[in-house]
C-alpha angles and dihedrals in degrees: 000000000000119000116225122238118231089260092053091046093065110105132206118245089255092054091048091050092048092050092048090051091051092051091046090051090051092050091049091051092051090051093053101036095082091051090048091050091052097048091044090051092046090052091049092049092049091048095048104029102025092241143043114227125187091239092054092048091050092048095049094047094042093235135117124270092245088056090052092046090054092050093045088055089052091047090051090051088052089051092242099118142021126205130205122193111261091358106083133230127320130191120236118223088266090050091050090052092050091047091050091049092049092047091049092050091048093049093050094048092045092049091050092050091049090049088053089056101262111145114253097249093050091043091052092049095044092046088058090070102030096052092071095055102045118101122230089247091056092046089054089052089050090052092049090050092049092049094048100044 
């Protein structure tokens, strides 16, 4: 890898703008990934256990119940979940859409990693982080690759 000199490091305004957009996109993804993880997990718990309880969410995420309570409050403020005393957590329509989108992204990234020869456990774990940072355009390219190979 060649290191740039100070003269070569100077960027045009377009390059600076492009780089700023990329960093902004990354920051936005980091802000939303925790919410996406929660709604995806809530959807999975409801699908497999019939309900999503705060204790189950905390256990699966490896965090404390107060941490979950704080995030559930935030998700409720974003109109992604509703909670009923002694009844658990439910996804709103918007929450269900976000969970489905997150699940789709995860499945595509995981399938691509497996196709590249990554073992299934590693692919599942790596997809958990990658899925939040992949653009829709890149996901479409992943899907085309998976269909054609």
